[in-house]
PASERO-170541 format. One record per residue: residue in one letter; y, z, x of N, C-alpha, C in turn. Coordinates in Angstrom, 1 decimal. Example, Ala and Ser with C-alpha at 12.3 -4.5 7.8 and 13.67 -1.06 7.14 Angstrom:
% PASERO-170541
r,n_v,n_w,n_u,ca_v,ca_w,ca_u,c_v,c_w,c_u
A,-5.7,7.8,13.2,-4.5,7.8,12.3,-3.3,7.8,13.2
S,-2.2,7.1,12.8,-1.1,7.1,13.7,0.0,7.9,12.9
% end
This chain:
% PASERO-170541
r,n_v,n_w,n_u,ca_v,ca_w,ca_u,c_v,c_w,c_u
M,27.0,-2.5,-1.8,25.9,-2.6,-1.2,25.7,-4.2,-2.1
Q,25.3,-4.9,-0.9,25.1,-6.6,-1.4,24.3,-6.9,-2.5
G,24.0,-7.4,-3.8,22.3,-7.5,-4.4,21.6,-8.8,-2.9
G,20.9,-9.3,-4.4,19.9,-11.0,-3.4,20.8,-11.9,-4.0
G,22.3,-11.8,-4.5,23.2,-13.1,-4.6,22.4,-13.5,-5.5
P,23.5,-14.3,-6.4,23.3,-15.2,-7.6,22.0,-16.3,-7.5
A,21.3,-17.0,-8.3,20.7,-17.8,-7.8,21.0,-18.6,-7.4
G,22.0,-19.0,-6.9,22.5,-20.3,-6.4,22.7,-19.6,-5.1
G,22.8,-18.9,-5.0,23.2,-18.4,-3.1,22.8,-18.6,-2.4
S,23.0,-18.0,-1.3,22.0,-18.1,0.0,21.0,-17.9,-0.4
P,19.5,-18.6,0.5,18.5,-17.6,0.2,18.0,-16.7,1.3
E,19.0,-16.4,2.0,18.4,-14.9,2.2,18.7,-13.5,2.0
G,19.4,-13.6,0.7,20.2,-12.6,0.0,21.4,-11.5,1.3
G,21.3,-10.8,0.8,22.2,-9.9,0.8,22.0,-9.6,2.0
G,22.7,-9.2,3.4,22.9,-8.9,4.6,22.0,-7.6,5.0
Q,22.4,-6.4,3.8,21.8,-5.4,4.0,20.1,-5.5,3.4
F,19.8,-6.2,3.0,18.5,-6.3,2.7,18.1,-8.0,2.7
P,17.4,-8.0,3.5,17.1,-9.3,4.4,15.7,-9.1,3.6
P,15.6,-10.6,3.2,14.4,-10.9,2.8,12.8,-10.8,3.1
I,11.7,-10.4,2.7,10.9,-9.7,2.8,9.5,-11.2,2.7
D,9.1,-12.0,3.6,7.7,-12.4,3.9,6.3,-12.0,3.2
S,6.7,-12.9,2.1,5.3,-12.5,1.3,3.6,-12.8,1.9
E,3.7,-13.1,2.9,2.6,-13.9,3.9,2.4,-12.9,5.0
P,1.3,-12.0,4.7,1.5,-11.2,6.3,1.3,-11.9,8.0
L,1.7,-11.2,8.6,2.2,-12.0,10.2,0.8,-11.9,10.5
A,0.5,-12.6,11.4,-1.1,-12.9,11.9,-1.0,-11.8,13.2
G,-1.5,-10.9,13.0,-1.6,-9.8,14.2,-1.1,-8.6,14.0
G,-0.6,-9.1,13.0,1.0,-7.9,12.5,0.6,-6.6,11.5
A,1.6,-5.9,11.3,1.3,-4.5,11.5,0.3,-5.2,10.0
A,0.3,-5.3,8.7,-0.7,-5.7,8.2,-2.1,-5.9,7.9
D,-2.3,-6.3,9.4,-4.1,-6.7,10.1,-4.2,-5.4,10.8
L,-3.5,-4.4,10.6,-3.9,-3.1,11.5,-5.4,-2.0,11.2
S,-5.2,-2.3,9.4,-5.4,-1.1,9.2,-7.5,-1.7,8.5
T,-7.6,-3.0,9.1,-8.5,-3.9,8.9,-9.4,-4.2,10.5
S,-8.5,-4.2,11.3,-8.9,-4.3,12.5,-10.0,-3.3,13.3
P,-10.9,-3.1,13.9,-12.2,-2.6,14.1,-11.3,-1.4,14.5
A,-10.6,-1.7,15.8,-10.1,-0.7,16.2,-9.2,0.4,15.8
S,-8.5,-0.2,15.0,-8.1,0.9,13.7,-8.7,1.3,13.0
R,-10.4,0.5,12.5,-11.0,1.6,11.8,-11.8,3.0,12.5
D,-12.1,2.5,13.9,-12.8,3.5,14.7,-11.9,4.5,14.9
A,-10.1,4.4,15.4,-9.7,5.8,15.1,-9.5,6.2,14.4
M,-9.7,5.8,12.7,-9.7,7.0,11.7,-10.6,7.4,11.4
A,-11.6,6.2,11.9,-13.1,7.4,11.8,-13.0,8.4,12.1
R,-12.7,8.4,13.9,-12.4,9.3,14.6,-11.6,10.8,14.5
L,-10.4,10.0,14.0,-9.3,11.0,13.5,-9.9,11.7,11.6
T,-10.4,11.1,10.7,-11.3,11.7,9.8,-12.2,12.8,10.3
S,-13.3,12.3,11.3,-14.4,13.6,11.9,-13.7,14.8,12.7
R,-12.8,14.7,12.7,-11.8,15.4,14.1,-11.3,16.9,12.6
Q,-10.6,16.5,11.6,-9.9,17.2,10.7,-11.4,17.4,9.9
D,-12.4,17.1,9.8,-13.4,17.8,8.9,-14.5,18.4,9.7
A,-14.2,18.2,11.2,-15.2,19.2,12.3,-13.9,20.8,11.9
S,-12.6,20.6,12.2,-11.6,22.1,12.4,-11.7,22.3,10.8
G,-11.8,21.8,9.7,-12.0,22.4,8.3,-13.5,23.3,8.7
E,-14.3,22.6,9.0,-15.6,23.7,9.1,-15.5,24.2,10.3
A,-14.6,24.4,11.3,-14.6,25.0,12.6,-13.5,26.4,11.9
A,-12.8,26.1,10.6,-11.9,27.1,10.3,-12.4,28.0,9.6
S,-13.7,27.4,8.6,-14.4,28.1,6.8,-15.2,29.2,7.6
S,-16.1,28.2,9.5,-16.8,29.2,9.7,-16.4,30.4,10.4
R,-15.4,30.3,10.6,-14.7,31.1,11.4,-14.5,31.9,10.1
V,-13.8,32.0,9.6,-13.3,32.9,8.5,-14.7,33.9,7.5
E,-16.1,33.2,7.7,-16.9,33.8,6.7,-17.7,34.7,8.4
G,-17.7,33.9,9.4,-18.4,34.9,10.5,-17.4,36.2,10.8
F,-16.4,35.9,10.7,-15.6,37.4,10.6,-16.0,38.6,9.2
E,-15.7,38.1,7.9,-16.4,38.8,7.0,-18.2,39.2,7.5
A,-19.0,38.1,7.6,-20.4,38.7,8.3,-20.4,39.6,9.1
S,-19.6,39.8,10.2,-20.1,40.7,11.5,-19.6,42.1,10.7
I,-18.2,42.3,9.8,-17.7,42.9,9.1,-18.6,44.0,8.5
H,-19.0,43.0,7.4,-20.4,43.3,6.7,-21.3,44.1,7.6
K,-21.9,43.7,8.3,-23.0,44.0,9.3,-22.5,45.3,10.6
I,-21.5,45.0,10.5,-20.3,46.4,11.2,-20.7,47.3,9.9
K,-20.6,47.0,8.6,-20.3,48.1,7.1,-21.6,49.0,7.3
E,-22.8,47.6,7.6,-24.0,48.6,7.6,-24.4,49.1,8.2
Q,-23.4,49.3,9.4,-23.9,50.3,10.3,-23.7,51.8,10.5
V,-22.1,51.5,9.8,-21.3,52.3,9.8,-21.6,53.5,8.3
L,-22.1,53.0,7.2,-22.0,53.8,6.0,-23.1,54.8,5.9
P,-24.9,54.6,6.5,-25.4,55.4,6.2,-24.5,56.7,7.3
R,-23.9,56.6,8.7,-23.9,57.4,9.0,-22.1,58.4,8.5
L,-21.4,57.6,7.7,-20.2,57.8,7.3,-20.8,58.6,5.8
L,-21.8,58.4,5.1,-22.4,59.4,4.7,-22.4,60.9,4.3
E,-23.0,60.7,5.9,-23.6,61.7,6.2,-22.2,63.3,6.4
R,-21.6,62.6,7.0,-20.5,63.2,7.6,-19.2,63.7,6.0
V,-19.2,63.0,4.5,-18.6,62.8,3.2,-18.9,63.8,2.7
D,-18.6,64.2,1.8,-18.8,64.7,0.7,-18.8,63.8,-0.9
P,-19.8,63.1,-1.8,-19.3,62.1,-2.5,-19.0,62.6,-3.5
E,-18.9,63.7,-4.0,-17.9,64.1,-5.2,-16.6,64.2,-5.0
A,-16.3,65.0,-3.3,-15.4,65.1,-3.7,-14.2,63.8,-3.3
A,-15.3,63.1,-2.4,-14.6,61.5,-2.2,-14.5,61.0,-3.7
A,-14.9,61.2,-4.6,-14.8,60.3,-5.6,-13.4,60.8,-6.4
T,-12.9,62.5,-6.3,-11.8,62.5,-6.9,-10.3,62.4,-5.8
L,-10.9,61.1,-5.1,-9.8,61.3,-4.2,-9.3,59.6,-4.5
S,-7.9,59.3,-4.7,-7.4,57.5,-4.7,-7.7,56.8,-3.4
K,-7.8,55.9,-3.7,-8.8,54.3,-2.1,-7.4,54.9,-1.4
D,-6.6,54.9,-1.8,-5.4,55.1,0.0,-5.9,56.9,0.0
E,-6.0,57.5,-0.5,-6.1,58.8,0.1,-7.5,59.0,0.4
L,-8.5,58.4,0.5,-10.3,57.8,0.6,-9.9,57.0,2.4
A,-9.1,56.6,2.3,-8.8,55.1,3.8,-8.0,56.8,5.0
E,-7.4,57.1,4.1,-6.5,58.4,5.3,-7.8,59.4,6.0
E,-8.5,59.7,4.8,-9.5,60.5,5.0,-10.7,60.0,6.0
F,-10.6,59.0,5.6,-12.2,57.7,6.6,-11.5,57.4,7.7
R,-10.1,57.8,8.1,-10.1,56.9,9.4,-10.9,57.2,10.4
P,-10.3,58.8,10.7,-10.7,59.4,12.3,-12.3,58.9,12.0
I,-12.8,59.6,10.6,-14.4,59.7,11.2,-14.8,57.7,10.8
I,-14.3,57.0,10.4,-14.7,55.5,11.5,-14.8,55.3,12.1
G,-13.5,56.5,13.5,-13.3,56.4,14.2,-14.2,56.8,15.4
E,-15.0,58.0,14.8,-15.7,58.9,15.6,-17.2,58.2,15.1
V,-17.8,56.8,14.3,-18.7,57.1,14.2,-18.9,55.8,15.2
L,-18.0,54.2,15.2,-17.9,53.0,15.6,-18.0,53.9,17.2
A,-17.3,55.1,18.1,-18.1,54.9,19.2,-19.0,55.8,19.3
E,-19.8,56.6,18.4,-21.0,56.9,18.8,-21.9,55.7,18.7
L,-21.8,54.5,18.2,-22.4,53.2,17.9,-22.2,51.9,18.7
K,-20.6,52.7,20.2,-19.9,52.0,20.6,-19.8,50.6,20.3
I,-19.3,50.8,19.2,-18.8,49.6,19.3,-16.9,49.5,19.2
T,-16.3,48.4,19.8,-15.2,48.1,19.7,-14.2,47.0,18.9
L,-13.4,47.6,17.8,-12.6,47.3,17.3,-11.7,46.8,17.0
N,-10.4,45.9,16.7,-9.4,45.8,16.8,-8.7,46.3,15.8
R,-7.4,46.2,15.5,-6.6,46.9,14.2,-7.2,46.1,13.2
R,-6.8,44.5,12.8,-7.0,44.3,11.8,-8.7,44.2,11.5
E,-9.9,44.1,12.7,-11.4,44.5,12.1,-11.4,45.9,11.0
Q,-10.5,47.2,12.1,-10.8,48.1,11.6,-10.1,48.4,9.9
F,-9.1,47.5,9.7,-8.7,47.4,8.9,-9.8,47.0,8.0
A,-10.1,46.1,7.7,-11.1,45.3,6.8,-12.2,46.3,6.8
L,-12.3,46.7,8.0,-13.7,48.1,7.4,-13.4,48.8,6.7
E,-11.8,49.4,6.4,-11.9,50.6,5.7,-11.9,50.5,4.9
K,-11.0,49.0,5.1,-11.6,48.7,3.4,-12.8,48.3,2.1
V,-13.9,48.0,3.4,-15.0,47.0,2.8,-15.8,48.8,2.1
L,-15.4,49.5,3.1,-16.1,51.0,3.0,-15.9,51.4,2.3
V,-14.5,51.6,1.7,-13.4,52.7,0.4,-14.3,51.6,-0.7
D,-14.6,50.0,-1.1,-14.7,49.2,-1.9,-16.0,50.1,-2.2
E,-16.8,50.0,-1.8,-18.2,50.1,-1.6,-18.4,51.3,-1.7
L,-17.7,52.6,-2.2,-17.7,53.9,-2.2,-17.3,54.1,-3.5
L,-15.8,53.2,-3.9,-15.0,54.2,-4.8,-15.0,53.4,-5.7
G,-15.2,51.6,-5.0,-14.5,50.4,-5.9,-16.2,49.3,-6.5
L,-16.2,48.4,-6.6,-17.2,47.5,-7.2,-17.8,46.4,-5.8
G,-17.9,46.7,-4.9,-18.1,46.4,-3.8,-17.4,44.9,-3.1
P,-18.4,44.3,-3.3,-17.6,43.0,-3.3,-17.0,42.1,-4.1
L,-17.0,42.6,-5.8,-16.1,42.4,-6.4,-14.7,42.8,-6.4
E,-14.5,43.7,-5.9,-13.2,43.8,-6.0,-12.0,42.7,-5.4
E,-11.9,42.3,-4.3,-11.5,41.0,-3.9,-11.3,39.7,-5.0
L,-12.1,40.0,-5.6,-12.1,38.8,-6.8,-11.7,39.7,-8.2
L,-11.7,40.7,-8.1,-10.9,41.6,-9.3,-9.5,41.3,-9.1
N,-9.1,41.9,-7.7,-7.1,41.4,-7.1,-6.8,40.2,-7.3
D,-8.0,39.2,-7.4,-6.5,38.0,-7.7,-6.4,37.7,-8.7
P,-5.3,37.6,-8.8,-4.7,36.7,-9.9,-5.0,35.7,-10.6
L,-5.5,34.4,-9.9,-5.6,33.7,-10.5,-6.9,33.5,-11.4
I,-7.9,34.7,-10.8,-9.0,34.6,-11.4,-9.3,34.8,-12.6
T,-9.9,34.1,-13.3,-10.7,34.1,-15.1,-11.2,35.1,-15.4
D,-12.4,34.5,-14.9,-13.5,34.5,-15.4,-14.5,34.9,-13.8
I,-15.0,36.2,-13.9,-16.0,36.2,-12.7,-17.6,36.3,-13.0
M,-19.0,35.4,-12.5,-19.7,35.5,-12.5,-21.0,35.4,-11.8
V,-21.5,36.6,-12.0,-22.6,37.1,-10.9,-24.4,36.5,-11.0
N,-24.3,35.8,-10.9,-26.2,34.7,-11.5,-27.4,35.3,-10.2
G,-27.0,36.7,-10.2,-28.4,37.6,-8.9,-27.2,37.9,-7.8
P,-27.9,38.6,-6.4,-27.2,38.9,-5.3,-27.2,38.0,-5.0
E,-27.2,36.7,-4.8,-26.8,35.0,-3.8,-26.1,34.4,-4.2
Q,-25.0,34.9,-6.1,-25.0,33.3,-6.3,-23.5,33.8,-6.9
T,-22.7,34.2,-6.9,-21.1,34.5,-7.6,-20.6,33.1,-8.1
Y,-20.1,33.0,-9.2,-19.3,32.0,-9.8,-17.5,32.1,-10.4
I,-17.1,31.8,-10.1,-15.3,32.2,-10.3,-14.8,30.6,-11.3
E,-13.4,31.7,-12.2,-13.3,30.4,-12.8,-11.8,30.8,-12.4
K,-11.1,29.6,-11.6,-9.8,29.5,-11.4,-8.8,28.4,-11.4
K,-8.0,28.8,-12.4,-7.2,27.7,-12.9,-7.6,26.6,-13.6
G,-8.6,27.5,-14.3,-9.3,26.3,-15.2,-11.4,25.7,-14.6
K,-11.2,26.2,-13.2,-12.2,25.4,-13.4,-12.9,26.2,-12.4
L,-14.4,26.0,-12.4,-16.2,26.8,-11.9,-16.4,26.3,-10.2
E,-15.8,27.3,-9.7,-15.9,27.5,-8.4,-16.8,28.4,-7.5
I,-18.2,28.1,-6.0,-18.2,29.2,-6.1,-17.8,30.2,-5.3
A,-18.1,31.8,-5.3,-17.3,32.9,-4.8,-17.8,32.8,-3.1
P,-16.9,33.2,-2.7,-17.6,33.1,-1.0,-17.8,35.0,-0.7
I,-18.9,35.1,-1.8,-18.8,37.2,-1.7,-20.4,36.8,-1.6
S,-21.4,37.7,-1.4,-23.1,37.8,-1.8,-23.4,39.9,-1.7
F,-24.2,39.9,-2.5,-24.4,41.5,-2.2,-25.3,41.5,-1.3
R,-25.5,42.6,-0.5,-26.8,42.7,0.4,-28.6,42.7,-0.4
D,-28.5,43.1,-1.5,-29.6,42.0,-2.4,-29.5,42.6,-3.6
E,-30.9,43.0,-4.4,-31.1,43.3,-5.8,-30.2,44.8,-6.6
E,-31.0,45.4,-5.0,-30.7,47.1,-5.8,-28.7,47.1,-5.2
H,-28.4,46.5,-4.3,-27.4,46.7,-3.9,-26.4,46.3,-5.6
L,-26.4,45.0,-5.9,-25.8,44.3,-7.4,-26.5,45.5,-8.3
F,-27.5,46.4,-8.2,-28.1,46.8,-9.4,-27.2,48.0,-9.5
Q,-27.0,48.7,-8.5,-26.0,49.9,-8.2,-24.7,49.2,-8.6
I,-23.8,48.4,-8.1,-22.2,48.2,-8.4,-22.7,48.3,-10.2
A,-23.6,47.1,-10.8,-23.5,46.9,-12.1,-23.7,48.8,-13.0
Q,-24.3,49.3,-12.0,-24.7,50.5,-13.0,-23.2,51.8,-12.9
R,-22.5,51.3,-11.9,-21.4,52.1,-11.6,-20.1,51.6,-12.8
I,-20.2,49.7,-13.2,-19.1,49.7,-14.0,-19.6,50.6,-15.3
V,-21.1,50.1,-15.8,-21.3,50.9,-17.0,-21.7,52.3,-17.5
S,-21.8,52.9,-16.1,-21.8,54.5,-16.7,-20.3,55.1,-16.9
R,-19.2,54.3,-16.3,-18.0,54.5,-16.3,-17.3,54.4,-17.9
V,-18.4,54.1,-18.9,-17.8,53.7,-20.3,-18.8,54.6,-20.9
G,-19.8,55.1,-20.5,-20.6,56.3,-21.2,-21.7,55.4,-21.3
R,-22.4,54.3,-20.5,-23.1,53.2,-21.3,-24.6,53.7,-20.0
R,-26.0,52.8,-20.1,-26.4,52.6,-19.3,-27.2,51.9,-19.6
V,-28.0,50.6,-18.0,-28.7,49.5,-18.3,-29.4,50.2,-17.2
D,-30.9,49.6,-18.1,-32.1,49.6,-17.5,-33.4,48.8,-17.9
Q,-34.5,49.2,-17.5,-35.5,48.3,-17.8,-35.6,48.6,-19.6
T,-35.2,49.5,-19.6,-35.9,49.9,-21.6,-34.1,49.6,-21.8
S,-33.5,49.5,-22.1,-32.0,49.0,-22.4,-31.4,48.2,-21.3
P,-32.1,46.7,-21.4,-31.2,46.2,-20.2,-30.4,45.0,-20.6
L,-29.3,45.2,-21.8,-28.3,44.8,-21.8,-27.3,45.6,-22.3
A,-25.6,45.8,-21.8,-24.6,46.5,-21.9,-23.5,45.6,-22.0
D,-22.9,46.1,-22.8,-21.3,45.5,-22.9,-20.1,47.0,-22.0
A,-19.7,46.7,-21.3,-18.7,47.6,-20.9,-17.6,46.8,-20.5
R,-16.3,48.1,-19.8,-15.0,47.1,-19.9,-14.4,48.5,-18.5
L,-13.7,47.2,-17.9,-12.9,47.7,-16.6,-12.0,48.7,-17.2
A,-11.5,49.4,-15.8,-10.3,50.5,-16.2,-8.9,49.8,-16.6
D,-8.5,48.0,-16.8,-7.4,47.3,-16.6,-8.2,46.6,-18.3
G,-8.8,46.9,-18.7,-9.2,46.3,-20.1,-10.0,45.1,-19.9
S,-10.8,44.6,-19.0,-11.3,43.3,-18.3,-12.9,43.2,-19.3
R,-13.1,42.9,-19.4,-14.7,42.5,-20.6,-15.6,42.4,-19.3
V,-16.7,43.2,-19.8,-17.9,43.1,-18.6,-19.1,43.1,-19.9
N,-20.1,42.0,-19.2,-21.6,42.1,-20.1,-22.2,42.0,-18.3
V,-23.5,42.8,-18.9,-24.0,43.1,-17.7,-26.0,43.2,-18.3
I,-26.5,41.9,-17.4,-28.0,42.0,-18.0,-29.2,42.1,-17.1
V,-30.0,43.1,-17.2,-30.6,43.3,-15.8,-32.2,43.1,-16.3
P,-32.8,42.6,-15.7,-34.6,42.1,-16.0,-35.4,43.6,-16.5
P,-36.2,43.3,-17.3,-36.5,41.7,-17.5,-36.0,40.7,-18.5
L,-35.1,40.4,-18.8,-33.5,39.8,-19.6,-33.7,38.6,-18.4
S,-32.9,39.4,-17.8,-32.4,38.4,-16.3,-33.5,37.6,-15.5
L,-34.1,36.6,-15.3,-35.2,36.7,-14.5,-34.5,36.7,-12.8
R,-33.7,35.9,-12.6,-33.6,35.8,-11.8,-32.6,37.5,-10.9
G,-32.7,38.1,-11.6,-31.8,39.5,-11.1,-30.8,40.2,-11.8
T,-30.3,41.2,-11.6,-28.8,42.0,-12.4,-27.9,40.1,-12.4
A,-27.7,40.6,-13.8,-26.5,39.0,-13.8,-25.2,39.6,-14.9
I,-24.1,40.0,-14.0,-22.7,40.4,-14.8,-21.6,39.2,-15.0
S,-21.1,39.6,-15.7,-19.8,38.2,-16.2,-18.9,39.6,-16.5
I,-18.0,38.9,-15.9,-16.6,39.5,-16.2,-15.1,38.4,-16.6
R,-14.3,39.1,-17.9,-13.9,38.4,-18.3,-12.2,39.2,-18.0
K,-11.8,38.5,-17.2,-10.7,39.4,-17.2,-9.2,39.3,-18.0
F,-8.0,40.1,-18.5,-7.3,39.9,-19.1,-6.2,40.0,-18.2
S,-4.8,39.2,-18.3,-3.9,38.9,-18.3,-3.1,39.9,-18.0
A,-2.7,40.8,-17.3,-1.8,42.0,-16.3,-0.3,42.1,-17.4
K,0.3,40.6,-17.9,1.8,40.8,-18.1,1.2,40.7,-19.9
P,1.4,40.9,-20.4,1.3,40.8,-22.4,2.1,39.6,-22.7
I,1.3,39.7,-23.2,0.6,37.8,-24.2,1.7,37.9,-25.2
T,3.0,36.8,-25.4,3.6,37.7,-26.5,3.4,36.3,-27.2
L,4.2,36.3,-29.0,3.8,35.1,-29.9,4.7,34.0,-29.4
D,6.3,34.2,-28.6,6.7,33.2,-28.8,6.5,32.8,-27.1
M,4.9,34.0,-26.0,4.6,32.6,-25.3,3.8,31.6,-25.7
M,3.1,32.2,-26.5,2.2,31.1,-27.0,2.4,30.3,-27.8
A,3.7,30.4,-28.5,4.0,28.9,-28.7,4.9,28.3,-27.7
K,5.0,29.2,-27.1,5.6,28.1,-25.8,4.6,27.1,-24.9
G,3.5,27.8,-25.0,2.2,27.3,-24.2,1.5,26.3,-24.9
G,1.9,26.2,-26.2,1.2,25.1,-27.6,0.3,25.9,-28.2
S,-0.1,26.8,-28.1,-0.9,27.4,-28.6,-0.2,27.4,-30.0
M,0.0,27.4,-30.7,0.6,27.6,-32.0,1.9,26.9,-32.0
S,2.2,26.3,-33.1,3.9,26.0,-33.5,4.7,27.0,-33.8
D,6.2,26.7,-33.2,7.4,27.6,-33.2,7.7,28.7,-34.9
K,6.8,27.5,-36.0,6.9,28.2,-37.6,5.9,28.9,-37.5
M,4.7,28.3,-37.0,3.2,29.9,-36.9,4.0,30.8,-37.1
A,4.5,30.9,-35.9,4.6,31.7,-34.6,5.5,33.1,-35.3
T,6.8,32.7,-36.1,7.3,32.5,-36.8,7.3,33.0,-38.6
T,5.7,33.0,-38.8,4.8,33.3,-39.9,4.7,34.5,-39.6
L,3.8,34.5,-38.2,2.6,35.8,-38.0,3.8,37.1,-37.4
K,5.0,37.0,-36.8,6.2,37.8,-36.6,6.5,38.6,-38.2
I,6.7,37.8,-39.5,7.1,38.8,-40.3,6.5,38.9,-41.2
A,4.5,38.1,-40.6,3.9,38.9,-41.5,3.2,40.2,-40.9
G,3.7,40.0,-39.5,3.1,41.6,-38.8,4.5,42.8,-38.8
A,5.4,42.5,-39.3,6.7,43.1,-39.5,7.0,43.7,-40.5
S,5.8,43.0,-41.5,6.1,42.9,-43.2,4.8,44.0,-43.8
R,3.9,44.2,-42.5,2.7,45.1,-42.8,1.7,44.5,-43.4
F,1.9,42.6,-43.2,0.2,42.8,-44.2,-1.0,42.8,-43.6
N,-1.9,42.6,-44.3,-3.6,42.4,-44.0,-3.4,41.8,-43.3
I,-3.8,41.1,-42.6,-3.9,40.0,-41.5,-6.1,39.5,-40.9
V,-6.5,38.9,-40.8,-7.2,38.7,-40.8,-7.8,38.1,-39.4
I,-9.0,38.3,-38.6,-8.5,37.3,-37.0,-10.1,37.2,-36.6
S,-10.3,36.1,-36.8,-11.5,35.6,-36.2,-11.9,34.4,-35.8
G,-13.2,34.5,-34.5,-13.0,33.0,-34.1,-14.4,33.5,-33.4
G,-14.6,32.1,-32.8,-16.2,32.2,-31.0,-16.0,33.4,-30.3
T,-16.5,33.5,-29.3,-16.3,33.6,-28.1,-15.2,33.1,-27.6
G,-14.2,34.1,-26.7,-13.1,32.9,-25.8,-12.2,32.4,-26.4
S,-12.2,32.6,-27.8,-11.2,31.5,-28.7,-9.8,32.0,-28.6
G,-9.7,33.9,-28.0,-8.7,34.3,-28.1,-8.2,35.1,-29.1
K,-9.7,35.4,-30.0,-8.8,37.3,-30.9,-8.0,38.3,-30.7
T,-8.3,38.5,-29.2,-7.8,39.7,-28.8,-6.4,39.1,-28.3
T,-6.3,38.4,-27.5,-5.3,37.9,-27.5,-3.9,38.1,-28.4
M,-4.8,37.2,-29.7,-3.7,36.9,-30.3,-3.5,38.4,-31.3
L,-4.8,39.4,-31.2,-4.0,40.5,-32.0,-3.3,41.5,-31.3
N,-3.4,41.4,-29.9,-2.7,42.5,-29.2,-1.0,41.9,-29.1
A,-0.7,40.4,-29.2,0.6,39.3,-29.4,1.2,39.6,-30.8
L,0.1,40.1,-31.7,0.8,40.5,-32.9,1.4,42.1,-33.1
S,0.5,42.6,-32.4,0.9,44.6,-31.9,2.0,44.7,-32.1
K,3.0,43.8,-31.3,4.5,43.4,-30.3,5.2,43.9,-31.9
M,4.4,43.3,-32.9,5.5,43.3,-34.3,5.4,44.3,-34.8
I,4.8,45.9,-34.5,4.7,46.4,-35.7,5.6,47.6,-35.0
D,6.2,48.3,-36.2,7.1,49.3,-35.8,7.0,50.3,-34.8
P,7.0,50.4,-33.8,7.1,51.6,-32.5,7.5,53.1,-33.7
G,8.0,53.1,-35.3,7.9,54.4,-34.8,6.4,54.9,-35.8
E,5.5,53.4,-35.8,4.5,54.0,-36.5,3.1,54.0,-35.6
R,2.1,54.4,-36.1,1.2,55.3,-35.3,-0.2,54.2,-35.7
V,-0.7,54.1,-34.2,-1.2,53.0,-34.3,-3.2,53.3,-33.5
I,-4.3,53.6,-35.2,-5.7,54.1,-34.4,-6.5,52.6,-34.7
T,-7.3,51.8,-33.0,-7.8,51.2,-33.1,-9.4,51.8,-33.1
I,-10.2,51.2,-33.5,-12.3,51.1,-33.5,-12.3,50.4,-32.9
E,-13.1,50.1,-31.9,-13.5,49.5,-31.3,-14.8,50.0,-30.5
D,-15.8,48.7,-30.1,-17.1,49.3,-30.1,-17.0,48.8,-28.4
A,-16.2,48.4,-27.8,-16.1,48.2,-26.2,-14.5,48.2,-26.8
A,-14.0,49.0,-25.7,-12.1,48.9,-25.7,-11.9,48.2,-25.3
E,-11.1,46.8,-26.0,-10.6,45.8,-24.9,-9.4,45.5,-25.4
L,-8.2,46.4,-25.9,-7.2,45.8,-27.3,-6.6,46.5,-25.9
R,-5.2,46.1,-25.9,-4.0,46.4,-24.7,-2.4,46.4,-26.0
L,-2.7,46.9,-26.9,-1.5,47.2,-27.6,-0.4,47.4,-27.1
Q,1.0,47.6,-27.6,2.3,47.4,-27.0,2.7,48.6,-27.5
Q,2.0,49.4,-28.4,2.9,50.5,-29.3,3.3,51.4,-28.7
P,4.4,53.0,-28.5,3.8,54.2,-27.3,3.2,54.5,-28.7
Q,2.9,54.6,-29.9,1.7,55.3,-30.1,0.4,55.1,-30.7
W,-0.1,54.6,-29.6,-1.4,53.5,-30.2,-3.2,55.5,-29.4
L,-3.8,55.0,-29.9,-4.7,55.6,-29.8,-6.3,54.8,-30.3
P,-6.5,55.3,-29.2,-7.8,53.4,-29.3,-8.9,54.0,-28.8
M,-10.0,54.0,-30.2,-11.6,55.3,-29.8,-12.8,54.7,-30.2
% end
């Protein structure tokens, strides 16, 4: 490859890289983006892109809305044919298998025809409604979501990759949301009502839940869920991520392995539970560990662990 040549050489430069005129050519490519026709074309293109995005979004929202509308018609008839106590003993997959022919009968009675995708979506929504946490299930199953904040039946925010955004879900009404809140707290032996409007609980995976209902909450039932990572976090991972130095990680490993007394303190969301879970990895597997918590949130990594 030839360069531009020495200072005293040919002004044209190398044959492979001819010189570029610094002045734009009149009516050439440099003027294309500023011409009226070009601006109009770009405006039309942007308009079409925006319209296609809105149409795709509306199609998704329309599909979900239609499924939920059908669910409202099917659910009462389904409950007439199903024993709720027996259904509660089944897993979600087993319940979906049991529901499939019954849902088909109900749809035939209502004269509703669904394709395979729609029927599968309807089954999932019905199972989540009866055994799960309704609209919250899809948010709980998303590994990228770390926080869920329900501010009444019509507004739910999520934290994804450190940013807050509105979630594409809603509850039927305040009563529906209150039932979901009751289902959460009842699993850990708590209750929430007007006399006890505040409750802390946890989900099966250890996620931390706080529920507030009227009269404390003025916008209806409020639920906040802080999800825990399904993958255990270690001290090495924390050091690699910049949460602590390598020397601090080594010090904590030695302190944990040596059975030192360690006090972990900090504000809400500062990482106390994460730190204790990581430190627990240093406890000898032959030790028996007993933990006592108000709301059980720890996920220790020991074989002999008795949470209370």
